[in-house]
C-alpha positions in Angstrom: -8.9 5.5 -26.0 -6.6 7.8 -24.0 -2.9 6.9 -24.2 -1.0 6.7 -20.9 2.8 7.3 -20.4 5.0 6.7 -17.4 6.0 9.9 -15.7 8.5 10.2 -12.8 7.4 12.7 -10.1 9.5 15.7 -9.6 11.2 15.9 -6.2 9.4 19.1 -5.3 6.0 17.8 -6.4 3.6 16.8 -3.6 2.0 13.4 -4.1 -1.1 12.7 -2.1 -2.5 9.2 -1.7 -3.8 6.7 0.8 -2.3 3.7 2.6 -3.6 0.2 2.3 -5.7 0.9 5.3 -7.2 4.1 3.7 -5.2 6.6 5.8 -4.0 9.8 4.0 -0.3 9.9 3.1 1.9 12.6 1.5 5.2 12.1 -0.3 7.2 15.4 -0.7 10.9 15.8 -1.5 11.3 12.1 -1.2 10.0 11.9 2.4 6.7 10.2 3.5 4.3 12.0 5.8 1.1 10.9 7.6 -1.7 13.4 8.2 -2.3 14.7 11.7 -5.7 13.4 12.9 -6.4 16.7 14.6 -6.1 18.7 11.3 -9.5 20.1 10.3 -10.6 22.4 7.6 -8.5 23.3 4.6 -5.2 23.5 6.5 -3.6 20.2 7.2 -0.5 19.2 9.1 1.6 16.2 8.1 4.3 14.4 10.2 7.3 12.5 9.0 6.7 8.7 9.3 10.2 8.0 10.7 10.3 7.3 14.4 11.9 10.2 16.3 11.8 12.7 13.4 10.0 16.0 14.1 9.7 17.0 10.5 6.3 18.4 9.4 4.6 19.9 6.4 1.6 22.2 6.3 -0.8 22.2 3.4 -3.8 24.3 2.4 -6.0 22.8 -0.2 -3.2 20.4 -1.2 -0.7 23.2 -1.7 2.5 23.1 0.3 2.8 26.3 2.5 5.4 25.3 5.0 8.0 22.5 5.1 10.5 21.9 7.9 12.6 18.7 7.6 15.6 18.9 9.9 17.6 15.8 10.9 17.4 15.2 14.6 18.6 12.0 16.4 21.5 11.2 14.1 19.6 11.5 10.8 17.2 8.7 11.1 15.2 9.9 8.2 15.8 8.4 4.8 14.2 9.3 1.6 11.5 6.9 0.4 11.6 5.3 -3.0 8.7 6.8 -4.8 7.1 4.6 -7.4 6.4 5.7 -10.9 2.8 6.5 -11.6 0.7 6.7 -14.8 -0.3 10.1 -16.0 -2.3 10.9 -19.1 -0.3 12.3 -22.0 -1.1 16.0 -22.6 
């Protein structure tokens, strides 16, 4: 049986997942992004989930290639509390 340990994600580590409704979600640098529905192929564009924020992230094959997170509209963006996840011990 494989032993599992708790591992806190690094702030610069991209965490890909899905919402309760099955939609793709990305957590990067403490911010949450939803995938642009028009993104096709290996390159994906992700938008910040906070209303009024224009921040976006571009990924290719789940690797971050561009990240723009500037604070417009009085800094409405807040970092999300990322939960710990289980990772196999190596």
